[in-house]
MIPA-383647 format. One line per 3 residues: number of its first residue (from 1); their letters; for each residue y, z, x of C-alpha. Coordinates in nm, 2 decimals, decimal comma. Each point is the difference from the previous one (the first is absolute). Layout:
BEGIN
NUM	A	Y/Z/X ~ ... $
***
This chain:
BEGIN
1	XXX	1,44/1,28/-1,48 ~ 0,06/0,34/0,16 ~ 0,07/-0,01/0,37 $
4	XXX	-0,08/0,34/0,15 ~ -0,15/0,06/0,35 ~ -0,35/0,06/-0,12 $
7	XXX	0,00/-0,32/-0,21 ~ 0,13/-0,20/0,29 ~ -0,27/0,15/0,22 $
10	XXX	-0,27/-0,09/-0,24 ~ 0,15/-0,35/-0,05 ~ 0,00/-0,05/0,38 $
13	XXX	-0,37/0,11/0,01 ~ -0,09/-0,24/-0,28 ~ 0,17/-0,28/0,19 $
16	XXX	-0,19/0,07/0,31 ~ -0,33/0,03/-0,18 ~ 0,05/-0,34/-0,18 $
19	XXX	0,10/-0,16/0,34 ~ -0,31/0,13/0,17 ~ -0,23/-0,11/-0,29 $
22	XXX	0,15/-0,35/0,01 ~ -0,04/-0,02/0,38 ~ -0,36/0,13/-0,02 $
25	XXX	-0,09/-0,26/-0,27 ~ 0,15/-0,28/0,21 ~ -0,19/0,13/0,31 $
28	XXX	-0,32/0,00/-0,20 ~ 0,06/-0,36/-0,11 ~ 0,07/-0,11/0,35 $
31	XXX	-0,32/0,16/0,13 ~ -0,20/-0,16/-0,28 ~ 0,12/-0,34/0,10 $
34	XXX	0,03/0,05/0,37 ~ -0,27/-0,25/0,08 ~ 0,18/-0,28/-0,18 $
37	XXX	0,14/-0,25/0,25 ~ 0,20/-0,32/-0,02 ~ -0,14/-0,32/0,16 $
40	XXX	0,18/0,09/0,33 ~ -0,15/0,35/0,01 ~ 0,30/0,20/-0,11 $
43	XXX	-0,03/0,28/-0,26 ~ 0,03/-0,14/-0,35 ~ 0,15/0,32/-0,15 $
46	XXX	0,27/0,18/0,19 ~ 0,29/0,24/-0,08 ~ 0,33/-0,18/-0,05 $
49	XXX	0,27/0,26/-0,04 ~ 0,11/0,15/-0,33 ~ 0,13/-0,13/-0,34 $
52	XXX	0,33/0,13/-0,12 ~ 0,01/0,37/-0,09 ~ -0,11/0,07/-0,35 $
55	XXX	0,08/0,29/-0,23 ~ -0,29/0,16/-0,17 ~ 0,03/0,24/-0,29 $
58	XXX	-0,19/0,33/0,04 ~ 0,00/0,32/-0,20 ~ 0,25/0,14/0,26 $
61	XXX	0,23/-0,29/-0,03 ~ 0,03/-0,34/0,17 ~ -0,13/-0,03/0,36 $
64	XXX	0,07/-0,29/0,23 ~ -0,28/-0,15/0,20 ~ -0,05/-0,30/0,24 $
67	XXX	-0,31/-0,21/-0,09 ~ -0,17/-0,17/0,30 ~ -0,07/-0,37/-0,02 $
***
């Protein structure tokens, strides 16, 4: 894959866009289930860090993203 400055800039933008989309989807899921509680009153669904980084193929080449748990 060609590695020129413009391609690298576009790849970085794609990576940021994917990360924002994944974060927004997780936030929506947490809001949707925010009223769910355990027997002792704690939130049933919470963030718990990130999975290992994953490489996703795109039209601009592979981008690495962190997927939240």
